N, C-alpha and C positions, 0 to 999 in steps of 0.2 A: 478443605478444597472449596470449589465455586459452587454458588447457588444459581438457579436460573434467575432469580431476582437481580443478582449482580450483574447480569450480562444482557439485559433487554430492557429497553425503552422504546416506546413508540413515538415517532415524529412524523410531522406533516410535510410531504413533498410539496414544493411550490409549483403550482401552475402545471400538475402533471395529472391528466385525466385517465391514463391508463391504469395508474396505480397511485393512489392519493397518500399512501403511507409508506415509511420504511422503519426499519428497526435499527436503532441506535445503540451499540454497544459500549457502555462506559469505560470497559477495560481493554478495548480493541486498540486504542491509540491513533484512532482516525479523527473523529470528530470532537471528541472530549479528551482533556489532559489527564494523563495517567501516569503512575510510576512505570518506567520501563521493564523492571523486572517482573512485575505483576502480569503485564502483556505476554511476555516470553514464558512465564509459568503457564498461562492459559493455553498458550499454543502447544506447549510440550504435552499437554493431555491429549491433543489430536495426534501428535506424532506417535504416542504410545498405541492409539488404536491402529494406525497404519503398520507399525511393528507386529501386533497381535493378528492383524487381519491378513496380511501378506508376507509370511515368513519366507525367506528363501527366494523372493521375487525382487528384480531390479526395476524401481519406480522412477518413472519421470513424472515430476509435480509440475502442473501448470497453475500458477496463481493468477487469479481474475482481477483485472485493473477495474479501478484502482484501489477499491477497498481491501481486497484480500492479498494484496501482493506481498504485505510483511506476513501474513499467515503462510503463504506458500513458500517464500524464502526461509522461514524458520523451520518448516518441515524438512526442506533441502538441507539447511544447514546443520541440523542435529539428527537427522534420521538416517540411521545406519543403512536401511534398505532403500533409500533414495540416492540414486545415482546421477540423476540429472534434473535441472530446473530451468524454467522460463516463465514469464509473465506474458500475458496478454497486453495489449495496449491500444491506446487511441492516438498514438503519435504516428507521424510519418517518419520511417526509418530509412535512411539511404541505404540502398543496396538489398533491400529485403524483399523476398517472395512471400506473398501473404496467403493465408486463408483469411476470407472476411466474412463475418457472421454479425447476427443482430442481437441485441440485447432489448427486446421490444419496449420494456417499462422504463428504460433508463432515460435520463436526461441528455445522455450522447450514445445513441443506441448503436452505432457501428463500433463493433470491436475487431481487432486485427491480432492474428497470431502469425509470427514471423516463422517460416519453415526453414530457415538457413540452418544447415547443420542436421536437420531431422533424418536425412537419409543415412547418416553415420550411425543412428540409434534405431532406426525403423526399417532399414533397408530401403531401396530405390521404390518410388511409388510405382503402382500397377502402370506399365506402358511408358514409363520415364525413364531417361537415361541417367538421372541422378543430378540434374542441373540445380537443384536446390540444396546441394549440400555444400554451398559457401560457408566459410567461416563468418565471425562476427566482424561485420564491417570490413570485409577483406582479410581478417586476420587468419591465421591457420586455426584449423577445426579443434584446438584444444585436446588433441589426441583421442577423439570420441569415435572415430571410424572403428567398426566392428564391436563396439561396445554396445550391444543389443540391450533394449529395454523389454521387460516383460508386459508391463501395464503402465498407462498413463493415469494419473489421479489429478483430478481437478480440485483445487482448493479455493473456499469460498468461506465468506463469514456466516452467509445465510442462504439457504436453498429453499424457495417458495414452491415452485412448480417443477424445476429442473429444465424447463424448455431451452434456456439458452445454452446449457450444457450439452442436452440432447442435439441441438443444432450443429455444434461444434463435433460432437462424436460422429454423427452422420457424414460430415464433410471429410474428416479424417478416414473414415471407412470407405467412402466413395474413392478418395485419392490413393489408398494403399490397398483396397480390395481384400484378397485373402492373406495379405501381409500385415494386416492391421492389428496392433497390439490389443490386449484386454483393457478395460477401463475401470475406473473407480471414482467416487466422489468423497471427500473430505470436507466437513463444514463445522462451524462452531454451534450453529443452530440448523435445524431442519423443519420445515412446516409443510412438507409434503403431504398429502392425503394418503391413506391407506392403499387407495387404488393406483395411486401414482407411483408410490414406492414399488408395488407389485409389477407394474409395467417395466421400471427400471430393472427390477431383479430378473424379469423374463428375458430382458435385452442384454443380461450378462454385465450390468452396471451396479455393483453393490454401494450403498451410501453408509458411511460412517459419519457421526456426529457427536457432539458433548452432550447436546440437548435437543430433545424433539418438542415442538410445541403444536398446538392445533393450528389448522390453517387459517389465516387471517386473525391471528390471536391479538386480542385486545385492541384491534384497528379502530374500534368506534371511539376510542378515548380521544382522538385527535380533533373530535367534534366538540370537546368540551372545554377547550382552551381558547383564550382571547390572544390573538396575535398582534404583533406590533412591527414596526418598519425597521429594516436593517440598518445599521450605522455605515457611514461613509468614512473612509480615511480622511482626516483632515476637517471632519465636521465640528469639531471643537477646536479651540485655540489651544496651542502648546502652553502648559502651565509654566510659571516663572521657575527659574532653576532651583530654587530653595523649596518649591513645592511640588517637585517631582517624585517625591517618595524615595529618594536616593540622595547621596552626597553630591553637593553642587560641582565638585571638582572632575566629575566624569566626563569623558569624551563623548560627544554625541555621534561623531563620524562611524559609519559601520566598518568594521575591519573586515578583511577579505583573507581567507585560507584556502589556498589552491592545492589539491592533493591530486597525484596521479595514480598509475596502476590501475585503471578503472576498467570495470568489465560491465558492459550494459546488460541489466537483467532482462531486457526484452528480446535478446538473441540467447539461443540454447547454450548453456554451458554445463560442466559437470559440476556435481556438488563440491567436489574437493576444491575445484577452482573458486566457486562462490566462497567457501569458507575462507580458503588462503587470502583472497584478495580482500574480503570484508574484513576479515581480522587485521590485514595490514593497514586497511583505512582507519579503523578504530585506533590502533597503536600509533599511526601517524597523527591523528587529530588530537589524541590525548596530549601528543608531546607538544602540539603547537597552541593548546588551549592557554589563554589567559590565566594568572593566579586567581583562584576563587577563594573569597574569604570563608572564614568557618560559619557554617549554617546557612549559607547563601541559597536562594531559591534559583533554580535553573531550569529554562525551558529549551528544549531541543525540538525544532519544528521541521518536519519532513514537508516535502513538497509533491503534491499531487500522487503519481504513481511509486515515487522513490520514498519507501518509509523504513524499510529493514535496516539500512545501514546506520540512520540516526537513531533508532529504536535501539540498536546493539550498542551504539556509542553511549546512550543514555544509561543502559544497564551496566556497562563498564565504569561509568562514572559513578554510579550507585555504589559499586562493589568497592572501587578505590576510595571513595569519600563518603562513608555512611552517614556523615553530618549533614550533606546537602540534601536539599528538597529539589529532585530532579523530575521533572515532568516532560512527556513527550505526547504531541499529536500532530496533525498534519494539515496542510492547504487541501483543497477539494473542489472538484468540478460539479459537486452536487448541490443544487439549489433547495434548501431546506427553510421552511419558515420558522421562526422564532418567537418565544413568547416569554414573558417575564413570571408566568405562573411557576410556583416554586416546584411542582412535580413534573414539569416539562423539561426535557433534557437540555435544550439548547436555548440560552438566553441571549445571546449577543451574537450578531454577524456582520462581518464586513464583506463587500462585494469589490474584488480587486481584479486588475488585470493579470494573466498568469506570468509565470516566470518562464514558461516555455514558448508560449505564444501570448504576446502582449494584447492581441485581439480576442483573447478567450476570457471569459468571465470565470474566475475561480472565487473561493470563499474560505473564510477562516471562522471558526466558531469558538465561543467561550474563552476568548484570550483573558488572561490574568496577568498580574504585574510580578515580574522576577528580577533578580539582581543581574541575571545575564541570560540573554536570549541568542542562540544558535539556529541558524537557518541552515539546513543540510540540503543541498541540490545537487542533480548532475545536469542541469540545464547549462547549455553554451549561450543562452540568450536573456539571462536573468537581468542585466543591466537596464532593461526597458520597463520591467514589471517591479523591480526592487523598490522604488521610491514610495509606491503605495503601500507595500507591505511593511516598510520601515514606518510610514506615517500611522498604519494601524497598531504596529506594536508600540509606538510611543504613545498614541492616545490611550492605550490600556495601560500605560506606565513602565514600559520597557525602554530603558535609556542607552543600555550597553548592548549593542547587537553585533554580531559575527556572522557572516556568511561563510560556509564551508562549501565550497565547489569541489565536487568529486567528478573528475572529467577527461576526457581525451582533447587536450588543448590543440591537436594538430586541427580540429575542424574550426576552432575559432580563427586561426590563422587564415584559413581559407574564406573567411567571411569578407 
């Protein structure tokens, strides 16, 4: 199994005076490339914790954006006692009724939780007639009415103080009053103090985790590195075709694969629906992928909050083709300093416009060279941000690029 040293690296947040460090997990599939199957195996350990802690309970898992969306989705996808799933978001969702809360130490402190469909699993809020029970983007409510959940479990990669989670707990308790469910927390790492854990226990919020570490564990190490400047897509000239580290007859134009039957994970859904639609996405994507030569290196790149579908696709590709070297990670909104020092986790960074909002700064770390690179997104606005992401990929030696868009194309037609 996993050891603590497998899961924790300390990195320096860029220009963040509230909290100068963050923990980077090399096996999580966010900032650093990893075998998708290893990430899913890691998350399965947390799923076993929930099964043991809450036998017989129906759980609603909330995955925190953006880093823990794959963790939360994995808990819902494979958890026998997880009946529903939703992720928090920083996106503006059409038709959503929100709870808005703060993640004070974050680069983007405002978080949102869409309440659409919540009345179907928690009952009407105190003093409310059920106006927040709309389905996903006006769709039917996925058969969720009267399927009550017993507990909400918040899924995170690492819990430091628990302040953000408790902010959300209090908002839900205020809105639902005596009808509020029980709560819990599941995280890969937990660095809460003994006193803080006792406070949460007194509030009826148990904490499960794979590893507990001391508060501010190893954070002084961020002062021991020398930091360099990030790279910009297009900083270096494209190499000549015969110097690309790939055969010169490859096409440079990015291929586009568009897949439907989409379900937005930022709206509440049943775990059964999440499993069904994600499995269908993986099946459809595998059928559309180009032929992959024996022993090829394959990158699957998630985009911001959308991680789990690409991660599951990568794991399926590993199982189907054990000869391939498949790696997964994702773009992110987190600005983190980079260093060439060997012991530091992040060595290269590209600063890019976002695929969801071209006015937003996003980043990608530790890009490597692969025979095939697949970008998985659910954005309808990727056209404006894609050229810079393509340039970064090619700068790192990736010349066969495919974008897989999983989305509801009705929205594009209205743009």
